[in-house]
C-alpha positions in Angstrom: 6.6 -6.4 21.9 3.7 -7.6 23.8 2.7 -11.1 22.4 -1.1 -11.5 21.5 -3.5 -14.4 21.7 -4.4 -15.0 18.0 -6.4 -17.4 16.3 -4.8 -20.8 15.6 -2.6 -20.3 12.5 -4.8 -23.0 10.7 -8.0 -20.9 11.6 -6.6 -17.7 10.4 -5.2 -19.1 7.3 -8.8 -20.6 6.6 -10.2 -17.3 7.1 -8.1 -14.9 5.1 -8.5 -17.6 2.3 -12.1 -17.2 2.7 -12.2 -13.6 2.9 -9.9 -13.2 -0.1 -11.7 -15.6 -2.2 -15.0 -13.8 -1.6 -12.9 -10.4 -2.8 -11.6 -12.1 -5.8 -14.8 -14.3 -6.4 -15.3 -15.1 -9.9 -18.0 -15.9 -12.5 -17.8 -17.7 -15.8 -15.8 -15.6 -18.4 -17.9 -13.7 -20.9 -17.7 -15.0 -24.9 -14.7 -11.9 -25.0 -12.4 -11.7 -22.1 -12.0 -8.0 -22.4 -16.0 -7.5 -22.5 -17.4 -6.8 -19.3 -21.1 -7.3 -18.8 -23.3 -4.5 -17.6 -23.9 -4.5 -13.7 -27.1 -2.7 -13.6 -28.1 0.9 -12.7 -28.0 2.4 -8.7 -31.6 1.4 -8.4 -31.5 -2.1 -10.2 -30.2 -4.1 -7.0 -27.1 -5.0 -8.5 -23.4 -3.6 -7.7 -22.2 -0.6 -9.2 -19.1 1.1 -9.6 -19.9 3.6 -6.6 -21.0 0.6 -4.6 -17.8 -0.9 -5.3 -15.9 2.1 -4.1 -18.1 2.2 -0.8 -17.3 -1.5 0.0 -13.4 -0.9 -0.8 -13.6 2.4 1.4 -15.2 0.2 4.3 -12.7 -2.4 4.1 -10.0 -0.1 4.1 -11.0 1.6 7.0 -10.9 -1.7 9.1 -7.8 -2.4 7.6 -6.2 0.5 8.8 -7.2 0.1 12.2 -6.2 -3.6 12.1 -3.3 -4.2 9.9 0.3 -2.9 10.0 0.9 -1.0 7.0 4.4 0.3 5.9 4.3 4.1 5.4 7.9 4.6 4.3 7.8 7.1 1.5 10.3 5.5 -0.8 9.1 2.1 -0.3 5.3 2.9 -0.9 6.3 5.6 -3.4 8.1 3.0 -5.5 5.0 0.6 -5.3 2.8 3.4 -6.3 4.8 4.6 -9.0 4.9 1.0 -10.5 1.3 0.5 -10.2 0.0 3.3 -11.7 2.2 2.6 -14.4 0.6 -0.6 -15.0 -2.9 0.8 -14.4 -2.1 3.6 -17.1 -1.9 0.6 -19.8 -5.8 -0.1 -19.1 -8.9 1.5 -20.3 -10.5 1.3 -16.8 -12.0 4.7 -15.7 -14.7 3.5 -13.2 -12.5 4.4 -10.2 -8.7 5.2 -9.5 -6.4 2.8 -8.3 -4.5 2.7 -4.8 -1.5 0.9 -3.8 -0.6 -0.1 -0.1 2.4 -2.2 1.2 1.6 -4.2 4.7 4.1 -5.4 6.7 4.1 -8.9 6.6 6.4 -11.4 5.7 4.5 -13.7 4.0 4.0 -13.8 0.0 0.7 -12.2 -0.6 -1.3 -9.8 -2.6 -4.9 -8.8 -2.8 -7.3 -6.6 -4.7 -10.3 -5.2 -3.1 -13.1 -3.4 -4.8 -13.1 -0.1 -5.6 -9.3 -0.1 -7.0 -7.6 -1.0 -3.4 -4.4 -3.3 -4.1 -2.5 -4.7 -1.3 1.1 -6.4 -1.3 2.8 -7.9 1.4 6.3 -6.6 2.1 7.5 -10.4 2.2 6.5 -10.6 -1.6 8.4 -7.8 -2.5 11.4 -9.1 -0.8 11.1 -12.2 -2.4 10.8 -10.8 -5.8 14.2 -10.8 -8.1 13.4 -8.2 -10.7 11.2 -5.1 -11.1 9.1 -7.1 -13.8 8.4 -9.9 -11.1 6.6 -7.2 -8.6 5.0 -5.5 -11.7 3.5 -8.7 -13.0 1.8 -9.3 -9.4 0.6 -5.7 -9.4 -0.6 -6.2 -13.3 -2.3 -9.3 -12.2 -4.3 -7.6 -9.4 -5.2 -4.8 -11.6 -6.5 -7.1 -14.1 -9.0 -8.4 -11.2 -10.1 -4.9 -10.7 -10.3 -3.7 -14.5 -12.4 -7.2 -14.8 -14.7 -6.2 -11.6 -14.2 -10.0 -10.8 -16.0 -9.3 -7.3 -18.6 -7.2 -8.9 -19.8 -10.0 -11.2 -20.1 -12.6 -8.6 -22.0 -10.0 -6.2 -24.1 -8.8 -9.1 -25.5 -12.5 -9.1 -25.9 -12.6 -5.4 -28.3 -11.4 -2.8 -27.7 -8.8 -0.2 -26.9 -11.2 2.5 -24.0 -12.5 0.7 -22.3 -9.0 0.4 -23.2 -8.8 4.7 -21.5 -12.4 4.7 -18.3 -10.6 3.1 -18.4 -8.0 5.4 -18.7 -10.4 8.4 -15.8 -12.4 7.1 -13.6 -9.2 6.6 -14.5 -8.2 10.2 -13.5 -11.5 11.4 -10.4 -11.8 9.7 -9.2 -8.7 10.7 -10.5 -9.3 14.5 -8.5 -12.6 14.5 -5.4 -10.7 13.4 -5.8 -8.4 16.4 -5.9 -11.2 18.9 -9.7 -10.9 19.2 -10.0 -14.7 18.8 -13.6 -15.5 20.1 -14.8 -12.5 18.1 -13.1 -13.5 15.1 -14.5 -16.9 15.4 -18.1 -15.9 16.0 -17.8 -13.6 12.8 -16.6 -15.8 10.5 -18.9 -18.5 11.6 -21.8 -16.4 11.0 -20.9 -16.0 7.4 -20.4 -19.5 6.7 -23.6 -19.9 5.0 -21.7 -18.3 2.0 -20.3 -21.2 -0.2 -16.7 -21.1 -0.1 -16.6 -24.1 -2.5 -18.9 -22.1 -4.8 -16.8 -19.6 -5.0 -13.7 -21.3 -5.5 -15.0 -23.3 -8.6 -14.8 -20.2 -10.5 -11.7 -18.9 -9.6 -9.0 -20.7 -11.9 -10.8 -19.3 -14.8 -10.5 -15.9 -13.6 -7.0 -16.6 -12.4 -6.3 -17.3 -16.4 -8.0 -14.0 -17.1 -6.1 -12.0 -14.8 -2.9 -13.6 -15.9 -3.8 -13.0 -19.6 -4.3 -9.5 -18.7 -1.5 -8.8 -16.7 0.8 -10.0 -19.3 -0.3 -7.7 -21.8 -0.3 -4.8 -19.3 3.1 -5.5 -18.2 4.4 -5.6 -21.8 2.5 -2.1 -22.6 4.3 -0.5 -19.6 7.9 -1.6 -20.9 8.3 -4.5 -18.7 9.5 -7.8 -19.5 6.1 -9.7 -19.8 7.8 -12.8 -18.9 8.2 -11.3 -15.3 4.9 -12.8 -14.0 5.0 -16.3 -15.4 8.5 -16.3 -13.7 7.2 -15.6 -10.5 4.1 -18.0 -10.8 6.9 -20.5 -11.5 8.8 -19.5 -8.3 5.7 -19.8 -6.5 4.9 -23.1 -7.4 8.4 -24.4 -6.8 8.2 -22.8 -3.2 4.9 -24.8 -2.7 6.4 -28.0 -3.6 9.2 -27.6 -0.9 6.6 -26.3 1.8 4.4 -29.4 1.1 0.9 -28.6 2.9 1.7 -25.0 3.8 1.7 -23.0 0.4 2.3 -19.3 0.2 -0.8 -17.5 1.2 -0.8 -16.1 -2.4 -1.8 -19.4 -3.5 -4.5 -20.1 -1.1 -6.5 -17.4 -2.9 -4.7 -17.3 -6.5 -5.3 -21.3 -7.4 -2.1 -22.2 -9.3 -1.8 -25.2 -12.0 0.4 -26.2 -14.4 -1.7 -25.1 -17.4 -2.1 -22.0 -16.1 1.7 -21.3 -15.8 1.9 -22.8 -19.2 -0.7 -20.3 -20.7 1.0 -17.3 -19.2 4.3 -18.1 -20.6 2.8 -18.6 -23.7 1.1 -15.5 -24.1 4.2 -13.8 -22.6 6.6 -15.2 -25.6 4.0 -14.2 -28.1 4.4 -10.6 -26.8 8.4 -10.8 -26.9 10.8 -10.1 -24.1 11.3 -6.6 -22.9 13.3 -4.1 -25.0 15.8 -2.1 -23.1 16.5 -1.3 -19.7 13.6 -1.8 -17.2 11.3 0.8 -16.3 12.5 2.6 -13.1 15.6 0.6 -13.2 17.4 -2.2 -11.5 19.5 -0.2 -9.1 16.2 1.6 -7.8 14.4 -1.9 -7.1 17.6 -3.3 -5.5 17.8 -0.3 -3.2 14.0 -0.4 -2.4 14.4 -4.0 -1.4 17.3 -3.3 1.0 15.5 -0.1 2.5 12.1 -2.5 3.0 14.3 -5.2 4.7 16.2 -2.9 6.9 13.0 -0.7 8.0 10.5 -3.7 8.5 13.1 -6.0 10.4 11.8 -7.7 13.7 15.6 -7.4 14.5 17.6 -4.6 13.4 20.9 -6.1 14.7 20.2 -9.1 12.5 19.5 -7.1 9.4 22.8 -5.1 10.1 24.6 -8.5 10.3 23.1 -9.7 7.2 24.2 -6.6 5.3 27.4 -6.7 6.7 28.0 -10.4 5.2 26.3 -9.4 1.8 28.9 -6.3 1.7 31.7 -8.8 2.4 30.6 -11.1 -0.4 29.8 -8.1 -2.9 32.2 -5.1 -1.7 30.2 -3.0 -4.7 26.8 -3.4 -3.9 25.2 0.1 -3.3 21.8 -1.3 -2.0 23.7 -3.3 0.5 25.6 -0.5 1.7 22.3 1.8 1.9 20.5 -1.1 3.8 23.4 -1.3 6.2 23.3 2.4 7.0 19.4 2.1 7.8 20.0 -1.0 9.5 23.0 0.7 11.5 20.8 3.5 12.5 17.7 1.3 13.7 20.2 -0.5 15.9 21.7 2.4 17.4 24.9 3.1 15.4 24.2 6.4 14.4 27.5 7.7 13.6 28.1 4.7 11.2 24.8 5.4 9.6 25.4 9.0 8.8 29.1 8.4 7.6 27.9 5.6 5.2 25.2 8.0 4.0 27.7 11.0 3.5 29.8 8.4 1.4 26.9 7.2 -0.6 25.8 11.0 -1.3 29.5 11.8 -2.3 29.3 8.5 -4.7 25.8 9.0 -6.2 25.1 12.8 -6.0 22.1 12.5 -8.4 20.5 9.7 -6.1 17.7 11.7 -4.1 17.0 8.8 -2.0 20.4 9.1 -0.3 20.0 12.7 0.4 16.3 12.3 1.9 17.7 9.5 4.2 20.7 11.5 5.4 18.5 14.7 5.8 16.2 12.7 8.2 19.2 11.3 10.2 20.4 14.9 10.5 16.9 15.8 12.0 16.6 13.1 14.4 20.0 14.1 15.6 18.9 17.6 16.2 21.1 19.0 13.3 18.6 21.2 11.9 20.7 23.2 9.7 22.4 20.1 8.0 19.0 18.6 7.4 17.5 22.0 5.9 20.4 22.4 3.5 20.8 18.7 2.3 17.0 18.6 1.6 17.2 22.0 -0.2 20.0 20.3 -2.5 17.8 17.3 -3.0 14.9 19.9 -4.1 17.0 21.4 -6.6 17.3 18.0 -8.3 13.5 17.0 -7.7 11.6 20.1 -7.0 8.2 18.8 -7.2 8.7 15.9 -4.8 6.0 16.0 -2.1 8.0 14.0 0.6 11.1 16.3 0.2 9.0 19.4 0.8 7.3 17.8 3.5 10.3 16.7 5.3 12.0 20.6 4.6 8.7 22.0 6.2 9.1 19.7 9.4 12.8 20.7 9.1 12.3 24.2 9.0 9.7 23.8 11.9 12.3 22.1 14.2 14.9 25.0 13.2 12.3 27.6 14.6 11.1 28.8 11.3 7.5 28.2 11.8 5.8 30.5 9.4 8.1 29.2 6.8 7.1 25.9 7.6 3.6 26.8 7.4 3.8 28.2 4.2 5.6 25.4 2.6 3.5 22.9 4.0 0.3 24.3 3.1 1.3 24.1 -0.6 2.0 20.4 -0.1 -1.4 20.0 1.4 -3.1 22.0 -1.5 -1.0 20.2 -4.3 -1.5 16.8 -2.5 -4.7 17.2 -0.9 -4.9 13.3 -0.1 -1.8 13.2 1.6 -2.6 12.6 5.6 0.9 13.4 6.5 1.2 16.7 4.9 -2.1 17.7 6.4 -0.8 16.5 10.0 2.5 18.4 9.7 0.7 21.5 8.7 -1.2 20.9 12.2 1.8 21.1 13.9 2.9 24.3 11.9 -0.4 26.1 12.9 -0.1 24.8 16.5 3.4 26.4 16.8 1.9 29.7 15.5 -0.7 29.5 18.3 -3.6 28.9 15.6 -5.5 26.0 17.3 -8.7 26.1 15.0 -6.4 25.6 12.0 -4.4 23.3 13.7 -7.5 21.1 14.8 -8.9 21.4 10.8 -6.0 20.0 9.6 -5.5 17.5 11.9 -9.2 16.5 11.3 -8.4 16.0 7.4 -5.3 14.0 8.4 -7.6 11.7 10.6 -10.1 11.3 7.8 -7.9 10.6 5.2 -6.2 7.9 7.4 -9.6 6.2 7.7 -10.3 7.6 11.4 -13.8 8.8 10.8 -14.5 9.1 14.6 -11.2 11.2 15.5 -11.6 13.2 12.5 -15.1 14.7 13.9 -13.9 15.0 17.0 -11.1 17.2 15.9 -13.7 19.1 14.1 -15.9 19.4 17.3 -13.2 20.9 18.9 -12.3 23.6 16.1 -16.0 24.5 16.0 -16.0 25.0 20.1 -12.9 27.2 19.8 -14.6 28.6 17.1 -17.7 29.5 18.6 -15.6 31.2 21.6 -13.5 33.4 19.5 -16.2 34.2 17.3 -14.3 33.3 14.3 -15.2 33.6 10.5 -14.2 30.0 10.2 -17.1 28.3 12.2 -19.7 28.3 9.2 -16.7 26.4 7.3 -16.4 23.9 10.3 -19.8 23.1 10.4 -20.1 22.5 6.9 -17.3 20.2 7.0 -19.0 18.3 10.0 -22.1 17.6 7.9 -20.2 16.4 5.1 -17.9 13.8 7.3 -20.8 12.6 9.6 -22.3 9.3 9.0 -25.9 9.4 6.8 -27.4 7.7 9.5 -26.4 10.1 12.4 
C-alpha cells in the first residue's frame, strides 16, 4: 500500500472537527423541541430543504472521490435497514434518508444536510448490541429531522456557507494527502467562528439524544442503547486522556447529558421481546465487517481462530473465519467452512450468498448459479442476490438471461449503481455498445462521478450518430439533464 503524506494528525483532527461542527451547527432551542421554525422560501435568502439537498449532494460527491466507502452489500444493507427503521419513526418528509459506511477504525458518525448519515466501521465494530448502533443512528437522524445545520445557516450569510464548503474541501484534501491545499482551504475558512458554533452544540446534542431515545423505543429497540453507548465513549475518553474519540470532538459529552438520556430512556422502559433484526444477525455483520476491512487478513484470520478456540459454538466467528481465510489465500478452507455453515443454517441466506461469491471467484459458475437460485427461493426480492445471479449467468455465458435479469434489477432499484454497471457489462457482451455506455453512465452518475457519466453519454451519442440509432434523442436529452447549469 502506498503511503501518503497527510496533514499532521492534530491538524487533520482539528479540520475534521471544524467541518463536522459546521455540519451539526446549532442554534438555541425553540420553546418546543419538536417544533421546527420556518426557514423561509426559495427566494427569501434562507436555507430551504432543496438547498440542504444540494449541499448534501455536493458533499457526497466530494466524499465519494476522497473517502473509502464500504460497499459490501451485507454490511451496508444492514446499516441501511437499521437506519430506515429508525427514520420511519419520525414525521420528517422534507427529503429521504441515506446511510453510508466509511472504512475508518475511529469511533465516529456524522450527519450532513440532505439526509446523508455516515458511520465509521470502527464505531460499528465497537458497539456491543444492535440497540447501541441503532442509538447512534437515531441520534444522527434527530440532527437531520431537527435540521440543526439549517437553523444555523438560516441566520448566516452566504459567505459562511462558502466557508463550510471550503472546510469540507480542505478536510477531504487532507485525507488524500494534499497537505498544502488542505491547509490553505481550511485557513481560508477560519473567519467562521468555531467557538461560536460549538457554543450552541451542547443544547442540540441534548435535543438529538432526547429524540433519538424516543425513536429507538418506537422502533422496538431498547432505548437504553443510546445512553449505554455514550457511557462507553465517556469511559474510553477517560482512558485516552487528551485523545477522545472523534465522535466526542463534534458531539460534546457531559455527565448531565448522559444522565438526561438515561432518565428519558428509563421513562420509556426497556425493550420488550427480542431486538429487531436479531442479535445473531448483528454478530454476523460485525464479523463480516472485521474480516472485510482488516488491513491484515492474516491477523484477522488468527483473531477468529482464537475466538473459535475460546468459543467453539460461535457461529459469527466461523463466518468471519471463512471470510478471513478467503482474503488470506485459504480458499479451500473458506469454501469448506461456508458449506458447513449452509448445512447447519440452511435458512441463513447470507451464508449461501457468500458461498456463491466464492464459487464465482473460483470459476465454478454452475455451483454459483445453483446456490444463488436456492438463496432466491428463500428471499426472492433480494436485489443483491438477483444482481449476483445476473453476473454468474454472464460468467456462465448466458448473456441474454443475464441482461434480462439485470435489466429488471436496474428497473426495480433505479438508484443502485452496481446494477447499472452490471447491466452495462451484459450489453457489452451482447455487442450493444450504445446501451452499454448509457448504462455505465447511470452507474457513474449515481456514484457521484459527474464528469465520467457525461463522457459515457457522449461516447454513446457519437456511436448513435454513426449508426443512425433511434436512441440518439434520448441520449441527447439525458446529457442536457446531467450537464451542470453553468456549462
